[in-house]
C-alpha positions as CSV (number, residue, x, y, z in Angstrom):
1,X,-64.9,40.2,1.2
2,X,-62.6,43.6,1.1
3,X,-60.8,44.4,2.2
4,X,-62.3,45.1,2.7
5,X,-63.7,41.5,2.8
6,X,-60.2,42.5,2.1
7,X,-61.4,40.6,4.4
8,X,-63.5,38.7,2.9
9,X,-61.5,36.2,2.4
10,X,-58.6,38.0,4.2
11,X,-59.8,36.2,6.2
12,X,-60.0,35.7,3.6
13,X,-56.8,35.9,1.9
14,X,-57.1,34.2,-1.4
15,X,-54.6,34.9,-4.2
16,X,-54.3,34.3,-7.8
17,X,-51.7,35.3,-10.3
18,X,-52.4,38.7,-11.9
19,X,-51.8,39.1,-15.6
20,X,-51.2,42.6,-17.0
21,X,-54.3,44.5,-17.8
22,X,-52.6,46.5,-20.5
23,X,-51.8,43.2,-22.3
24,X,-55.6,42.6,-22.6
25,X,-56.4,45.9,-24.2
26,X,-56.2,48.2,-21.2
27,X,-59.0,50.2,-19.6
28,X,-61.4,52.8,-20.8
29,X,-58.6,54.5,-22.7
30,X,-58.0,51.6,-25.1
31,X,-59.4,52.3,-28.5
32,X,-58.9,48.8,-29.7
33,X,-60.8,47.2,-26.8
34,X,-63.9,49.4,-27.1
35,X,-65.2,50.1,-30.5
36,X,-68.1,52.3,-29.3
37,X,-65.9,54.5,-27.0
38,X,-66.2,57.3,-29.5
39,X,-69.7,56.6,-30.9
40,X,-73.1,57.4,-29.5
41,X,-74.6,54.3,-31.1
42,X,-76.0,52.2,-28.2
43,X,-76.1,49.1,-30.4
44,X,-72.5,49.3,-31.5
45,X,-70.1,46.5,-30.3
46,X,-68.3,47.4,-27.2
47,X,-66.0,45.8,-24.6
48,X,-66.1,46.6,-20.9
49,X,-63.1,45.6,-18.8
50,X,-63.2,44.7,-15.1
51,X,-60.4,44.1,-12.6
52,X,-61.7,41.7,-10.0
53,X,-60.1,39.9,-7.0
54,X,-61.2,36.5,-5.5
55,X,-64.2,38.0,-3.6
56,X,-65.3,34.5,-2.6
57,X,-63.7,31.1,-2.8
58,X,-65.2,30.2,-6.2
59,X,-65.7,33.7,-7.6
60,X,-62.8,33.7,-10.0
61,X,-63.7,30.2,-11.2
62,X,-67.0,31.6,-12.5
63,X,-65.5,34.4,-14.6
64,X,-65.9,32.5,-17.9
65,X,-69.6,31.8,-17.2
66,X,-70.1,35.4,-16.1
67,X,-68.7,36.7,-19.4
68,X,-70.8,34.3,-21.3
69,X,-74.0,35.2,-19.4
70,X,-73.4,38.9,-19.9
71,X,-72.9,38.6,-23.6
72,X,-76.1,36.5,-23.8
73,X,-78.0,39.3,-22.1
74,X,-76.3,42.1,-24.2
75,X,-75.3,40.5,-27.5
76,X,-73.4,43.5,-28.7
77,X,-71.3,43.8,-25.5
78,X,-68.3,41.9,-24.3
79,X,-67.3,41.7,-20.6
80,X,-63.6,41.1,-20.3
81,X,-62.7,40.2,-16.7
82,X,-59.1,40.4,-15.5
83,X,-58.4,38.3,-12.4
84,X,-56.3,39.9,-9.6
85,X,-55.1,38.7,-6.2
86,X,-55.9,40.5,-3.0
87,X,-52.2,41.1,-2.6
88,X,-51.6,42.7,-6.0
89,X,-54.8,44.5,-6.9
90,X,-54.0,47.8,-5.2
91,X,-50.7,48.2,-6.9
92,X,-52.0,46.9,-10.2
93,X,-55.0,49.3,-10.2
94,X,-52.8,52.3,-9.2
95,X,-50.3,51.5,-11.9
96,X,-53.1,51.4,-14.5
97,X,-54.7,54.6,-13.2
98,X,-51.3,56.4,-13.2
99,X,-50.7,55.2,-16.8
100,X,-54.1,56.7,-17.9
101,X,-55.6,53.4,-18.7
102,X,-57.7,52.1,-15.8
103,X,-60.2,49.3,-16.2
104,X,-63.8,50.3,-16.6
105,X,-64.7,48.6,-13.4
106,X,-62.7,47.5,-10.4
107,X,-63.7,45.8,-7.1
108,X,-62.9,48.3,-4.4
109,X,-63.8,49.2,-0.8
110,X,-66.2,52.1,-0.8
111,X,-64.0,54.2,1.5
112,X,-61.6,54.5,-1.4
113,X,-64.1,56.3,-3.6
114,X,-63.2,59.8,-2.2
115,X,-59.5,59.2,-3.0
116,X,-60.3,58.4,-6.6
117,X,-62.8,61.2,-6.9
118,X,-60.1,63.6,-5.8
119,X,-57.8,62.2,-8.5
120,X,-60.5,62.7,-11.1
121,X,-60.5,59.1,-12.4
122,X,-63.9,57.9,-11.4
123,X,-67.0,57.9,-13.6
124,X,-70.2,59.4,-12.1
125,X,-73.0,57.2,-13.2
126,X,-75.8,59.0,-11.4
127,X,-77.2,60.3,-14.7
128,X,-77.0,56.9,-16.4
129,X,-78.1,54.4,-13.8
130,X,-81.8,53.7,-14.5
131,X,-84.6,54.0,-12.0
132,X,-85.1,50.2,-12.2
133,X,-81.5,49.6,-11.4
134,X,-81.5,51.9,-8.4
135,X,-84.6,50.6,-6.8
136,X,-83.2,47.1,-6.8
137,X,-80.5,48.0,-4.2
138,X,-81.1,48.5,-0.5
139,X,-80.7,52.2,0.2
140,X,-78.1,52.0,2.9
141,X,-75.3,50.2,1.0
142,X,-76.0,52.2,-2.1
143,X,-75.3,55.4,-0.2
144,X,-71.8,54.1,0.4
145,X,-71.1,54.2,-3.3
146,X,-71.7,58.0,-3.4
147,X,-69.5,61.0,-2.9
148,X,-71.3,64.4,-2.8
149,X,-74.0,64.1,-5.4
150,X,-72.2,61.6,-7.5
151,X,-72.7,57.8,-7.7
152,X,-69.6,55.8,-8.6
153,X,-70.6,52.2,-9.0
154,X,-72.8,49.6,-7.3
155,X,-72.3,47.8,-3.9
156,X,-71.6,44.1,-3.8
157,X,-72.5,43.6,-0.2
158,X,-72.8,45.3,3.2
159,X,-71.2,43.2,5.9
160,X,-71.0,43.9,9.6
161,X,-67.6,43.9,11.2
162,X,-68.3,41.6,14.2
163,X,-66.2,39.4,16.5
164,X,-66.5,35.6,16.7
165,X,-66.5,33.1,19.6
166,X,-65.9,29.5,20.2
167,X,-69.2,28.1,21.3
168,X,-67.8,25.4,23.5
169,X,-65.4,27.7,25.3
170,X,-68.0,30.3,25.9
171,X,-70.4,27.8,27.4
172,X,-67.7,26.5,29.7
173,X,-67.1,30.2,30.8
174,X,-70.9,30.6,31.5
175,X,-71.2,33.4,28.9
176,X,-74.7,33.9,27.7
177,X,-73.8,34.4,24.1
178,X,-77.4,34.1,22.9
179,X,-78.3,37.1,25.0
180,X,-75.3,39.0,23.7
181,X,-76.3,38.3,20.2
182,X,-79.7,39.8,20.8
183,X,-78.9,42.6,23.2
184,X,-75.2,43.4,22.8
185,X,-72.8,44.1,25.7
186,X,-70.9,46.9,27.3
187,X,-67.1,47.0,27.4
188,X,-67.2,46.1,31.1
189,X,-69.3,43.1,30.4
190,X,-67.1,42.1,27.5
191,X,-63.9,42.5,29.6
192,X,-65.4,40.2,32.3
193,X,-66.2,37.6,29.7
194,X,-62.8,37.5,28.1
195,X,-61.1,37.2,31.5
196,X,-63.2,34.0,32.0
197,X,-61.9,32.7,28.6
198,X,-58.3,32.7,29.6
199,X,-56.7,29.3,30.3
200,X,-53.3,28.6,31.9
201,X,-51.1,25.6,32.3
202,X,-48.0,25.5,34.5
203,X,-48.2,29.3,34.8
204,X,-48.3,29.8,31.1
205,X,-51.3,31.1,29.1
206,X,-52.6,28.4,26.7
207,X,-55.7,30.3,25.7
208,X,-56.5,34.0,25.6
209,X,-59.9,35.4,26.0
210,X,-59.6,37.7,23.0
211,X,-57.3,38.1,20.0
212,X,-57.6,40.7,17.3
213,X,-55.3,41.0,14.3
214,X,-53.4,44.3,14.4
215,X,-50.5,43.7,12.0
216,X,-50.1,44.1,8.2
217,X,-53.3,45.0,6.3
218,X,-55.3,44.8,9.5
219,X,-53.4,47.6,11.2
220,X,-56.3,50.1,10.8
221,X,-59.1,47.7,11.6
222,X,-58.9,47.3,15.4
223,X,-59.3,50.9,16.5
224,X,-61.4,51.9,13.5
225,X,-64.0,49.3,14.4
226,X,-64.0,50.0,18.2
227,X,-64.5,53.7,17.9
228,X,-67.7,53.3,16.0
229,X,-69.3,52.0,19.2
230,X,-67.8,54.8,21.3
231,X,-69.9,57.7,19.9
232,X,-67.6,58.3,16.9
233,X,-69.3,56.6,13.9
234,X,-67.1,58.6,11.5
235,X,-63.9,60.6,11.5
236,X,-66.0,63.8,11.3
237,X,-69.2,64.9,13.1
238,X,-72.2,66.0,11.2
239,X,-70.9,69.6,11.4
240,X,-67.6,68.4,10.0
241,X,-65.5,68.6,13.1
242,X,-62.7,66.0,13.4
243,X,-64.0,63.5,15.9
244,X,-61.0,61.7,17.3
245,X,-60.1,64.5,19.6
246,X,-63.1,63.5,21.7
247,X,-62.5,62.3,25.3
248,X,-64.2,59.0,24.2
249,X,-61.2,58.4,21.9
250,X,-58.9,58.4,24.8
251,X,-61.2,56.0,26.8
252,X,-61.0,53.5,23.9
253,X,-57.2,53.7,23.9
254,X,-57.2,53.1,27.6
255,X,-59.4,50.0,27.2
256,X,-57.2,48.6,24.4
257,X,-54.3,48.7,26.7
258,X,-56.3,47.4,29.6
259,X,-57.2,44.1,27.9
260,X,-53.5,43.4,27.3
261,X,-52.3,44.4,30.7
262,X,-54.8,42.1,32.5
263,X,-53.7,39.1,30.4
264,X,-56.9,38.7,28.4
265,X,-55.0,39.5,25.2
266,X,-51.4,38.5,24.3
267,X,-48.6,41.0,24.9
268,X,-47.4,40.1,21.4
269,X,-50.6,41.4,19.9
270,X,-48.9,44.0,17.6
271,X,-47.3,41.1,15.7
272,X,-50.5,39.1,15.1
273,X,-51.7,39.4,11.5
274,X,-55.0,38.0,10.0
275,X,-53.6,34.6,9.2
276,X,-52.1,34.0,12.7
277,X,-55.2,35.3,14.4
278,X,-57.4,32.8,12.5
279,X,-54.9,30.0,13.2
280,X,-55.0,30.8,16.9
281,X,-58.8,30.6,16.9
282,X,-59.0,27.3,15.1
283,X,-56.3,25.7,17.3
284,X,-58.1,26.7,20.5
285,X,-55.6,29.4,21.5
286,X,-58.3,32.0,21.9
287,X,-62.0,32.1,22.9
288,X,-63.1,35.1,20.9
289,X,-61.5,36.4,17.7
290,X,-61.7,39.6,15.7
291,X,-62.4,41.0,13.3
292,X,-65.1,38.5,12.5
293,X,-67.1,38.3,9.3
294,X,-69.9,36.1,8.4
295,X,-67.8,33.9,6.1
296,X,-65.8,32.9,9.2
297,X,-68.7,30.6,10.1
298,X,-68.3,28.8,6.8
299,X,-64.5,28.6,7.1
300,X,-64.7,27.1,10.6
301,X,-67.3,24.7,9.4
302,X,-65.2,23.5,6.5
303,X,-62.2,23.0,8.6
304,X,-64.2,21.0,11.1
305,X,-65.5,18.8,8.3
306,X,-61.9,18.2,7.2
307,X,-61.0,17.1,10.7
308,X,-63.9,14.8,10.8
309,X,-62.9,13.3,7.5
310,X,-59.2,13.1,8.5
311,X,-58.3,15.4,5.6
312,X,-54.7,16.5,5.8
313,X,-55.5,19.9,4.5
314,X,-57.2,20.9,7.8
315,X,-55.3,23.5,9.8
316,X,-52.5,21.7,11.6
317,X,-53.3,21.3,15.3
318,X,-56.9,22.6,14.9
319,X,-59.9,21.5,16.8
320,X,-63.6,21.3,15.8
321,X,-65.2,24.8,16.3
322,X,-68.7,26.0,16.3
323,X,-68.4,29.6,15.3
324,X,-70.6,32.2,17.1
325,X,-71.2,35.7,15.7
326,X,-70.9,38.4,18.4
327,X,-71.3,42.2,18.3
328,X,-68.6,44.7,19.2
329,X,-69.1,46.0,22.7
330,X,-70.2,49.6,23.4
331,X,-67.8,52.0,25.1
332,X,-68.3,55.0,27.4
333,X,-72.0,54.7,27.5
334,X,-72.4,55.2,23.8
335,X,-74.7,53.3,21.6
336,X,-73.2,50.3,19.8
337,X,-72.9,50.9,16.0
338,X,-71.7,48.3,13.6
339,X,-68.8,49.2,11.4
340,X,-69.5,47.8,8.0
341,X,-67.6,46.7,4.9
342,X,-69.3,47.9,1.8
343,X,-67.3,46.9,-1.2
344,X,-68.4,47.1,-4.7
345,X,-67.9,47.6,-8.4
346,X,-66.5,51.0,-8.8
347,X,-66.6,52.7,-12.2
348,X,-63.5,54.3,-13.7
349,X,-62.7,56.5,-16.7
350,X,-59.5,57.4,-18.4
351,X,-60.8,60.7,-19.8
352,X,-63.8,63.0,-19.3
353,X,-65.0,62.5,-22.9
354,X,-66.2,58.9,-22.6
355,X,-69.2,58.5,-25.0
356,X,-72.6,58.2,-23.5
357,X,-73.0,54.8,-25.2
358,X,-69.9,53.4,-23.5
359,X,-70.8,54.9,-20.2
360,X,-74.2,53.2,-20.3
361,X,-72.5,49.9,-21.2
362,X,-70.2,50.2,-18.2
363,X,-73.2,50.7,-16.0
364,X,-74.9,47.7,-17.4
365,X,-71.8,45.6,-16.6
366,X,-71.5,47.0,-13.0
367,X,-75.2,46.3,-12.4
368,X,-74.9,42.8,-13.9
369,X,-72.0,41.9,-11.5
370,X,-73.6,43.4,-8.4
371,X,-77.2,42.0,-8.7
372,X,-79.2,39.0,-9.7
373,X,-77.6,35.5,-10.0
374,X,-74.0,36.7,-9.9
375,X,-74.4,38.6,-6.6
376,X,-76.7,35.9,-5.1
377,X,-74.1,33.1,-5.8
378,X,-71.2,35.1,-4.4
379,X,-72.9,36.5,-1.3
380,X,-74.4,33.1,-0.5
381,X,-70.9,31.6,-0.6
382,X,-69.7,34.4,1.7
383,X,-72.6,33.9,4.1
384,X,-73.4,37.7,3.8
385,X,-76.9,39.2,3.4
386,X,-78.2,39.9,-0.1
387,X,-78.7,43.6,-0.7
388,X,-80.7,43.6,-3.9
389,X,-84.2,42.3,-4.5
390,X,-83.0,40.5,-7.6
391,X,-80.3,38.6,-5.7
392,X,-82.7,37.8,-2.9
393,X,-85.0,36.2,-5.4
394,X,-82.2,34.3,-7.1
395,X,-80.9,33.1,-3.7
396,X,-84.2,31.5,-2.8
397,X,-83.3,28.3,-4.7
398,X,-79.7,28.2,-3.2
399,X,-78.8,26.1,-0.2
400,X,-78.4,28.0,3.1
401,X,-76.8,26.2,6.0
402,X,-76.0,29.2,8.2
403,X,-76.7,28.9,11.9
404,X,-80.0,30.8,12.5
405,X,-78.6,32.5,15.6
406,X,-75.6,33.8,13.7
407,X,-77.8,35.0,10.8
408,X,-80.1,36.8,13.2
409,X,-77.1,38.4,15.0
410,X,-75.7,39.8,11.7
411,X,-79.2,41.1,10.7
412,X,-79.5,42.9,14.1
413,X,-76.0,44.5,13.7
414,X,-76.8,45.7,10.2
415,X,-79.8,47.6,11.6
416,X,-77.2,49.6,13.7
417,X,-74.8,50.0,10.7
418,X,-72.9,53.2,10.6
419,X,-74.5,55.4,7.9
420,X,-72.6,56.4,4.8
421,X,-71.1,59.9,4.9
422,X,-71.0,61.2,1.3
423,X,-71.2,64.7,2.7
424,X,-67.6,64.7,3.9
425,X,-65.6,66.8,1.4
426,X,-62.9,65.0,-0.4
427,X,-60.2,67.4,0.9
428,X,-61.2,66.7,4.5
429,X,-61.4,63.0,3.8
430,X,-57.9,63.0,2.3
431,X,-56.4,64.9,5.3
432,X,-58.1,62.4,7.7
433,X,-56.6,59.4,5.8
434,X,-53.2,61.1,5.8
435,X,-53.4,61.6,9.6
436,X,-54.5,58.0,10.1
437,X,-51.6,56.7,8.0
438,X,-48.9,58.9,9.4
439,X,-50.0,59.3,13.1
440,X,-52.8,57.0,14.3
441,X,-51.6,53.7,12.9
442,X,-47.9,54.0,14.0
443,X,-48.9,55.4,17.4
444,X,-51.5,52.6,17.8
445,X,-48.8,50.0,17.1
446,X,-46.6,51.6,19.8
447,X,-49.5,51.6,22.2
448,X,-50.3,47.9,21.6
449,X,-46.6,47.1,22.0
450,X,-46.4,48.9,25.3
451,X,-44.1,51.6,24.0
452,X,-46.5,54.4,24.4
453,X,-49.3,55.3,26.9
454,X,-52.9,56.0,25.9
455,X,-52.5,59.6,27.0
456,X,-49.4,60.1,24.9
457,X,-51.1,58.7,21.8
458,X,-54.2,60.8,22.4
459,X,-52.1,64.0,22.8
460,X,-50.2,63.1,19.5
461,X,-53.4,62.6,17.6
462,X,-55.0,65.7,19.0
463,X,-51.9,67.9,18.1
464,X,-51.8,66.5,14.6
465,X,-55.5,67.0,14.1
466,X,-55.4,70.6,15.2
467,X,-52.5,71.2,12.8
468,X,-54.5,69.6,10.0
469,X,-58.0,71.0,10.6
470,X,-57.4,74.0,12.8
471,X,-58.3,74.6,16.4
472,X,-61.9,75.2,15.4
473,X,-62.1,72.2,13.2
474,X,-61.9,69.5,15.9
475,X,-64.2,68.2,18.6
476,X,-63.7,69.7,22.1
477,X,-65.6,67.9,24.9
């Protein structure tokens, strides 16, 4: 996707050289690029710029056709798409924002909206997006593009963060994965299952029951996904108390350490990044992998086809794999809730005096990219659910070779998706992100590496939270 999916194809990790945005006329602050920026004439010629990463394998290959189709729909408008790589887009966007010339549209994870709102560089389109546009989107993902009362773009997809299993290995371990797909599982059930998935040879582990990427860009994912199913769907409760001081947070930390100590996960977990995690899965070194996104089914299928055809581009040492989508287990008696990736086309502005005509044109472009044929093509390639009526209709004529069980499992998880929290004030959100970056992530790495106990990490997070939010601003249970 993202990431965010960043994932998508972090899993995805696809990359493409990024040319400078400023060389192409810049963002919404460029007078040369947008002839209607200072006019209210809705029919004046105008250019909308978009900074977009390789959301799916062929997404960037379709840019020229997207620009052509947009111009055909709106003859007075030009959509100028700037390709970015997943590796460079963050730095590129921040550079342009800091220079006062951001693109009109950038593909971003929804959780970043609060940061950019705080910086005052986003365009609220709630007063411009038409009723017909709004009703096309499923309500849940659309909420993720909001902050307070503002709407800051349109969602591209809402994808559940799951885990994925090797069907053959699970069957050999007598794991009823079809039941798990329908009913879910508790941590105790999950722990028993991954123990059965461990294989050894001459006293050495040759296959782990579970591997989750925890290094690099994935450093926030592991804990962030697990706590959603431990009664902490967000960093703040509904009454805006910081949630990660709950006793359930400590229980999740203990369980993370437990899976390593009993041999179900590798002791070197802290050094495993997204690429290595996927390689271990395809080469049979793990039974269950995480985080898992729907596109992993497609990636595994493509690699198996390469093996069948003796294609040298198949992952070295890999084996045929039937990928099975599995939900995250629930913890401490809490209800399982699916963490979701909601990424989309976020609307930026260089100044507050953008003309109404240009603002409306930016909305047209963001809507064009996130709905209809464009969205249907991209989401179909990613194996993710369509989230607009127009894309669902466009996808009806597109081939769908997804496993029915996997498709149903994802749909079931999306029904338990953690709801958006546009009510969290930007200042609280900023403090929570700072606490996560400076305390939670480094302490989690120490915990996974065996350098810190769960209790010590919990105490450190609790102390930092009280300092940030006050003694009355945190959960006490």
